[in-house]
C-alpha positions in Angstrom: 99.2 119.5 122.7 97.9 118.2 119.4 96.7 114.8 118.2 98.5 111.5 117.5 101.3 110.5 115.2 101.4 106.8 114.0 104.7 105.6 112.7 104.5 102.5 110.5 107.3 102.1 108.0 107.2 98.3 107.7 105.7 96.1 104.9 102.5 96.9 103.1 100.6 94.2 105.0 101.6 95.8 108.3 100.3 99.2 107.1 96.9 97.7 106.3 96.8 96.0 109.7 97.5 99.3 111.3 94.3 100.9 110.1 92.2 99.7 113.1 94.7 101.5 115.4 94.4 104.6 113.3 90.6 104.4 113.4 90.6 104.0 117.2 92.9 107.1 117.6 90.7 109.1 115.2 87.8 108.8 117.6 89.9 110.8 120.1 91.4 113.5 117.9 93.4 114.1 114.7 95.8 111.5 113.4 98.8 111.8 111.1 100.6 108.8 109.8 104.3 108.4 108.8 104.7 105.7 106.2 106.9 104.7 103.3 105.8 105.8 99.8 104.5 102.3 99.1 102.5 102.3 102.4 101.0 105.7 101.6 99.1 104.2 98.7 97.2 101.9 101.0 96.1 104.9 103.2 94.8 107.1 100.4 91.3 108.4 100.9 91.3 107.2 104.6 88.9 109.5 106.4 90.5 108.7 109.8 93.8 110.4 108.7 94.5 114.1 108.6 97.9 113.9 106.9 99.9 111.0 105.4 103.6 111.9 105.8 105.8 110.0 103.3 109.2 108.9 104.5 111.6 106.9 102.2 114.0 105.1 104.5 116.0 103.4 101.8 119.7 104.1 101.3 122.3 105.4 103.8 123.2 109.1 103.3 120.0 109.8 101.4 118.0 108.1 104.1 119.7 110.2 106.8 118.9 113.4 105.0 115.4 112.2 104.4 114.9 111.4 108.1 116.1 114.9 109.1 113.8 116.6 106.5 110.9 114.4 107.7 111.5 115.4 111.4 111.7 119.0 110.4 108.4 118.7 108.6 106.8 117.0 111.5 108.1 119.5 114.0 106.7 122.3 111.9 103.2 121.1 112.8 101.6 121.4 116.2 103.3 119.2 118.8 101.8 115.7 119.1 100.3 114.5 122.3 101.5 111.0 121.5 103.4 109.0 118.9 102.5 105.4 118.4 105.3 103.1 117.2 103.6 100.5 115.0 107.1 99.8 113.6 109.6 99.2 116.4 113.1 100.0 115.0 115.5 102.3 116.8 115.2 104.7 113.9 111.4 104.9 114.3 111.9 105.5 118.0 114.4 108.3 117.3 112.0 110.0 114.9 109.3 109.8 117.5 111.5 111.3 120.1 112.8 114.1 117.9 109.2 115.2 116.9 108.7 116.3 120.5 105.8 114.0 121.2 105.1 114.0 124.9 104.4 110.2 124.9 106.0 107.6 122.8 104.1 104.3 122.9 105.5 101.0 121.5 106.0 97.3 122.2 108.2 96.2 125.0 109.9 93.8 122.7 110.9 96.5 120.1 114.5 97.4 119.3 113.7 101.1 119.9 112.0 100.5 123.3 114.6 102.4 125.2 113.2 105.6 123.6 109.6 104.9 124.6 107.8 106.5 127.5 105.2 103.7 127.6 106.1 100.1 126.7 103.1 97.8 125.9 103.4 94.0 126.1 103.8 92.2 122.8 101.2 89.4 122.8 102.5 86.6 120.5 99.2 84.7 121.0 97.2 87.5 119.3 96.7 88.5 115.7 99.0 91.4 114.8 96.0 93.6 114.0 94.9 93.2 117.6 98.5 93.7 118.9 98.7 97.0 117.0 95.3 98.1 118.2 96.3 97.4 121.8 98.9 100.2 121.6 96.0 102.6 122.0 94.4 100.8 124.9 95.0 100.4 128.6 95.9 97.1 130.2 92.4 96.8 131.6 90.6 97.3 128.3 88.1 94.7 127.1 89.1 92.5 124.2 88.2 94.2 120.9 85.1 93.4 118.8 85.5 92.1 115.3 84.6 95.6 113.9 87.2 97.3 116.1 90.0 95.3 114.5 88.7 95.1 111.0 91.2 96.5 108.5 90.0 99.4 106.4 90.8 100.4 102.8 89.0 103.1 100.8 89.2 102.7 97.0 88.2 105.9 95.1 85.7 106.4 92.4 88.6 106.4 89.9 89.7 103.0 91.3 86.2 101.6 90.7 86.1 103.0 87.2 89.4 101.3 86.4 88.1 98.0 87.6 84.9 98.5 85.6 86.9 99.2 82.5 89.1 96.1 83.0 86.1 93.9 83.5 84.4 95.3 80.4 87.5 94.6 78.4 87.4 91.1 79.7 83.7 90.7 78.8 83.0 89.7 82.4 81.3 92.6 84.1 78.6 90.5 85.9 80.2 87.0 85.8 81.5 85.6 89.1 85.3 85.1 89.3 87.9 83.9 91.7 91.1 85.9 92.3 94.5 84.3 92.4 97.5 86.1 93.9 100.6 83.9 93.1 103.3 86.4 94.1 105.4 87.2 97.2 108.5 89.2 97.9 109.9 86.0 99.6 110.8 83.1 97.3 109.7 80.2 99.5 106.3 81.8 100.1 105.3 81.3 96.5 103.2 78.2 96.1 104.3 76.6 92.8 101.0 75.2 91.5 98.9 78.2 90.6 98.8 77.2 87.0 97.4 73.8 87.8 94.9 75.3 90.3 93.7 77.8 87.6 93.0 74.9 85.2 91.0 73.1 87.9 88.9 76.2 88.7 88.4 77.4 85.1 85.4 75.0 84.5 83.4 76.8 87.2 84.8 80.3 87.5 86.5 83.0 85.6 90.0 83.7 87.0 91.4 87.1 87.9 95.2 87.2 88.4 96.3 89.8 90.9 99.8 91.1 91.5 102.6 93.6 90.8 104.8 93.8 87.7 107.2 91.4 89.5 104.5 88.7 89.1 104.2 89.1 85.3 105.9 85.8 84.4 103.6 83.6 86.5 100.6 85.6 85.4 101.6 85.0 81.8 101.8 81.2 82.5 98.3 81.2 84.0 96.9 83.3 81.2 98.4 81.1 78.5 97.1 77.9 80.2 93.5 79.1 80.1 91.0 79.9 77.3 91.1 83.7 76.6 87.5 84.2 77.7 88.1 82.7 81.2 90.9 84.9 82.6 91.4 88.5 83.7 95.0 89.5 83.9 95.3 92.4 86.3 99.0 92.0 87.1 100.9 95.2 86.9 97.9 97.1 85.5 96.0 98.3 88.6 97.2 100.6 91.4 97.0 99.2 94.9 93.5 100.3 95.9 92.1 99.4 92.5 93.5 95.9 93.1 91.7 95.9 96.4 88.5 96.9 94.6 88.9 94.0 92.2 89.6 91.6 95.1 86.5 93.0 96.8 84.4 92.0 93.8 85.8 88.4 93.7 83.8 85.4 95.0 87.0 84.5 96.8 90.8 84.7 96.6 93.6 82.2 96.9 96.8 83.8 98.0 100.1 83.2 99.5 101.0 84.7 102.9 101.5 88.1 101.4 99.9 91.5 100.9 96.8 90.4 98.8 95.6 88.4 101.9 95.4 91.6 103.9 93.7 93.4 101.0 91.1 90.7 101.0 90.7 91.0 104.8 90.0 94.7 104.4 87.5 94.1 101.6 85.8 91.2 103.3 86.6 88.7 100.5 86.5 85.0 101.4 90.1 83.9 101.6 92.2 80.8 101.2 95.8 81.5 102.4 98.7 79.2 101.6 101.3 79.1 104.3 104.7 77.5 103.6 107.7 78.5 105.7 105.6 80.7 107.9 102.5 79.9 110.0 99.3 81.9 110.9 100.2 81.6 114.5 102.7 84.4 113.9 99.6 86.6 113.9 99.3 87.4 110.2 96.5 85.1 109.1 93.4 86.1 107.1 90.7 88.1 108.8 87.8 87.8 106.4 84.7 86.4 107.9 85.0 83.2 105.8 88.6 82.0 105.4 90.8 78.9 105.5 94.5 78.3 105.8 96.6 75.6 104.1 99.8 74.4 105.6 101.9 71.2 105.9 101.7 70.6 109.7 103.7 67.3 109.5 107.1 69.0 109.1 109.3 69.5 112.1 111.3 72.2 110.2 108.2 74.5 109.9 108.1 77.4 110.5 111.7 78.1 109.5 111.6 81.9 109.3 109.5 84.9 110.4 109.2 86.1 106.8 110.2 83.3 104.5 113.7 82.8 103.1 114.4 83.0 99.4 115.4 79.4 99.3 114.5 76.4 101.5 117.3 76.0 104.1 117.0 72.2 103.8 116.6 72.1 100.0 113.4 70.1 99.8 110.7 72.9 100.1 108.2 70.3 101.1 106.1 72.9 103.0 104.9 74.1 99.6 105.5 71.2 97.2 103.3 68.8 99.2 100.2 71.1 99.2 98.4 69.9 96.1 96.1 71.8 93.8 93.3 69.4 94.6 93.7 70.2 98.3 93.7 73.9 97.8 90.6 73.6 95.5 88.8 71.7 98.3 89.5 74.4 100.8 88.2 77.0 98.3 85.0 74.9 97.9 84.5 75.0 101.7 85.1 78.7 101.9 82.6 79.4 99.1 79.9 77.2 100.6 78.4 78.8 103.7 76.8 75.5 104.8 80.2 73.9 105.1 82.1 74.8 108.3 85.7 76.0 107.7 
């Protein structure tokens, strides 16, 4: 039998948090990974992966055809010894079963668990990166070391050249900067005071704004609020791993509970994460060596959702509105100062 197949068709952050599992399996043999096209970008250049298999699960009829074509592609390879279900839908379980993998390993709590040959306990008290890593381990395994569960990303030489070019255009090749990532796919996860925070920080740092084209409006507001020579607008300009490279060069990043937090964890960048409707206890907090989390712990309505609804269910959105720019700035100061415990 062949090596391992990892199936992870969830959000970008989940893909990044799956890289320690991939690295562990690569120590034992070859690893192929099934991901969405967006997730594939995060796994480019990863030396632990033999083949990244792209699977677009969107749509209905088209998705069904795509699933069948993907299964045929996978079955055309040597049979896998095991498939690891890092994403637990019934569809993912069905794909794993139809590949002919002898073992199908996933969480006991997953929707597709009936299709698994081995069900692993889902530990809600652990970070998700450790939960995913545990799919490859026996019940009697020692707890992982920090290095074993460190997310991994591999920007290319071209990614680095793109960042060099952007910094040269901004006349800031060697000047320290703080990255701000104001976006999120979930409306209530977007902290509303990034413009005010940028103004507070601009006296001491240049500001780099990170995000996708969907974040162009807030990036423009931040850019317009600052002197031109103090801001680097990278929103919608850099591909994913180039954005990771830029984050890796930052003194620190302030981000919502969204993908840039996980990019920062992989690049080792000190991180301040702002949690509104969600909480780090779900297992998706920052993993950088120096990090801090902001959240309004006085609210009985929090957390209200596993991901974050588009609108506050109670209409007040206090979980975000009551986190002030001064407070976030103070957390950033702590993270940046190694002598101050965080």
